[in-house]
C-alpha positions, 0 to 999 in steps of 0.5 A: 754541702761544701764546695769540695764535696760538690766537686767530688760528686759532680760527675755522678749527680750535680753535673747532670742537673744543669744540662737537663734543666738547660735542655728543658728550658730551651725546648719546652713550649711556652706555658708548659710548667716544665720550662718554669720548673727548669728555670726555677731549679737552675736558679736554686742550684746557681744560688746554692752551688756557686756560693761556695767560694769556688774558682772559675775553672771549678765552676766550669767543671761543675756546670759544664763537665769540664773547662773544654766543654764550657764554651758550648754549655755557657753559650747555650745558657746565655742564649737561652736566657736572651731568647726567653727574656726578650720573647714577647710571646712568652708569659710574663712570669716565665720571662721574669723567671729567666731574668731572675735566673740570670740575675742570681747567676751573675751576682753569685759568680761575681767577677769570676771568669764564667761571667765573661760569657755574658759579655760574649752574648749581649743581652742588652736588646732582650733587656730593652724589650723586657723593660718596654713590654707592657706585660712585664712592667712590674719587673722593670726594676729587676731588669734595671738592676740586672743590667747594672750588674752586667755593666759592672763586670770587670769594669776597671779593666774591661770597660772597652769590651763590656757591651753593656757600658757601650750600649748604655752610653749610646742609648737614645731610647727615651721610653726605655730610659724613662721606665728605668728611672721611674721604676727605681722610685718605689725602692728608693722611697722604701729605703727612706722610709726604713730610716724614718720609720720604726715599722718593718717594711712589707715585701723584700724585693726591689720594687716588691718584685724579686721576691714575688715568687716564693721558692723553697730555698727562700723559706728559711732565709726569709725568716732569717733575713726578716730583720733586714727589712728595716734599716740595718742596725749593727752592734754600734747602734747606727743604722745602715741602708736596707738592700732596696737602696741598691736601686741607685746603681742602675741610675748611676750607670746611666747618669755617668754613661749617658749624657742625656739621661740626667735631663730625664731624671729631672723632667718629671718635676711638674708631672708627678707629686713624687719625682725621682730627684725628691726620692734621691735627695731624701735618701742621700741626706740619710746616707750622708748623715750616717756615712761613717757612723756605722763603721761599715764599708757597706754604709760608706759605699752607699753614701759615696755612690750617692755623693758621686751621683750628686757630683754628676748632677752639679757638673751638668750645666743643663741639670744645674739650670733646673736645680737652681731654679726649680723646687721639688715636692715630697722631700724628706731630708734627714736634717729635721729628724736626726742628730744635732746640730740640726739645720734650719727649717726648710723653706717651702718652694726653695730651689733644689740646689738648696737641698743638694747643699743641705745634703753636703752640709750633713756630710760635713757635720756628721762624719768627723771622726778618727777614721776620716774619709778624706776623698769623699769629703773632698768630693763633698766640698767640690760639689759646693765649689761647683755650685758657687761657681755656677751661681756666680756665672749665671748671676743667681742670688741664692736664698740659702742659709749660707752661714750654716755651710761656712760653719761646717767647712770651717769646723772641718779646719778646726777638727783637722787642726786639733786631731791631725796627730790622731787621725787614722786615714788612708791619705788625701788630707792634703788634697782635702785641705786644698780643696776646702781652701779653694772653695772658701777662696772662691766663696769670698771672691764671688760673694757679692754675685751669688749671696742674697743680701749684704748681711750674708756677705758680712756673715761670711767674713765674720766666720772667716775672722772668727776661725782665723786661728784654725785657718793659720794652722792649715799651713803647718798641716799642709807642710806635714803632708808635703802638699806643694806650697804653690797650691796653697795660694788660696790659704794666703788669700784667706789669711790676708782677708782675716788679717785685714779685718782683725787689724780693723777690729784691734784699731778700735782700741779694745783688746777683748770684744763681744761677738756682736761688737766684732760683727758690727765693726765688720759691717761698718768696714764693708759698708764704708769701703766695700769687701776687702779681698786680694785682687786674684779672683778668677772666673776659671771653671773648677775641674770636672771631678766625677769618676767611675765608681769601681768598688760598689759591685760587691755590695750590689751583688750581695744586696741583690742576692738578698732580695732575689 
């Protein structure tokens, strides 16, 4: 039935349904079948009636009878949900039905005005009770996703009025936040498995719960969406994340909103064979490798969300202390499974920060195309920059395949130099170049403080010299995109270094040399006179770049409905 048809007959039929179901759900005694039936009927009606591209006032008219009566009806509706979800004496199945009804409603209504009634009635206390109840432990992931969707309602222009954002920020209940964290591990692992296995995943709910109750309206849609249980593959043959990956959203909301939550994410490294950080970095590596290959805004949105989460981690000093000193079990990085060139074999027991850098390296290598997403590339480079800055500050020498990272960053410069006239981008190229130059400048300036061996320093200088022509071409690109000349000091520093060593190479008297000869000359010069660099090194901390993700809610609602 079309939306117009619904509105036309609502006075005679459809309008009676919400009021009768609401009355039943509010007054029936716990355990009575009619309460469960009322919740189930409202869930089906919400999904079917509200997905017809209606306006906010049409929804109010359809459900409440008129805009004038909407306050009374929707306040009763949210009050009923809050009461049942938080009622520890109610059966777990009834509480879950109420939670699912609220979830389906807010996902279907999206950003329309009726969603504001969920801001007036703060369901946060009820959701906390639901999460902490022993009887509803199987449905914690559903509650976490419901809370994340509520926190994203008009996030950009109503953040101060959104009670869920405020309560997330102020939450000090470690038991609640730990349950939220641990509940997302199974769906994230399923999303990784969908990439690594051709076998269809069993169960479609986040944490296998949102679809645990079979409903009549799901019989046909379950058959139609069965192919979505594996990694989605569009017409171009490139995989997309399955809907279970939406479990990243509640973790992100707590990471960016609550200053103590990040530590909770990392505290179970020694207590479980499959900690959250292992699941997250595994999924991030696959998302980053395929970020732009599917030509899908959804794929890029998931990759960008994971990228923002990594940036939040490396900008947190306490988290970096763990990442730089502790390994994690159970990682399944994409590097050994997919497209060439693969990264070197992963050393067992290496610090987690190596896996973070590998994820960035995969992004840098596998997303160079005509539709270059410059802002996410800048975020990726900034993660590397923050990492190098932290390592040198703490005087930590990291045993990592650094050469692979230099090759990827300098390969970005080469790509830009050769393709700048044909790139289709929405902007940000100038900032990307400046960020990349600043990173390399810091990498050279601090090289003797964080690189593990003199050989690693020699490799860095050699890669700069080998790519000196691409570096020189960045000046012209910066001018073409009107980047401020004063912002390109890092380029001048790098060119001065490459010019110095090129002079030493030419001074040996042979115009054309093998790569091994060039490398040998660089080694000899550095060992004899030390590393040449402009005396401009600064210990100034790179700025904080993490920011609110505002455009992910539509993908979360769509995928959440696919699971509900």
